[in-house]
Steps between C-alpha positions, in 0.01 A plus 500: 500500500273495818798585714586798315117623510502425869811708549371787304153502668668500845729782400200706380325447840818598685531815293127589569550434870806721513302781339233472769743471795738781358801293600772733348808299631403203275544255796211290388634475155828371638322248723287382194808442286686331770206263554459428123885414472502311821194292370669430163818410677347285754280312253803411280720400802222280647457328160873436452531356847195277481483374136781665309710193494209315317546754206882534489483392138200696381610878516156630385329325800783596725460871416125515500446299831376696797347413841193676644599437855850625438358824342293563800766449744764700284252786456414516866867493609605773255212735609591452864863572432412808295272633776784462757743693270 
């Protein structure tokens, strides 16, 4: 629940900043969503590599587990890749 609120809040901040900067190409929006997707993917991959084998018989824990460090690294990497493209 809090993750959804956080995503909606940051999306609202991005929309407000886009209106102020008049970014007509939508580059910031693409970078935002790349960062969001990269963070989600990085958090899941890091969890699966670090502790996923502990939960191989508990599917609920396996699907809900995430890593903060993996999310930060995945989001950073995705934003840097998106900026280069």
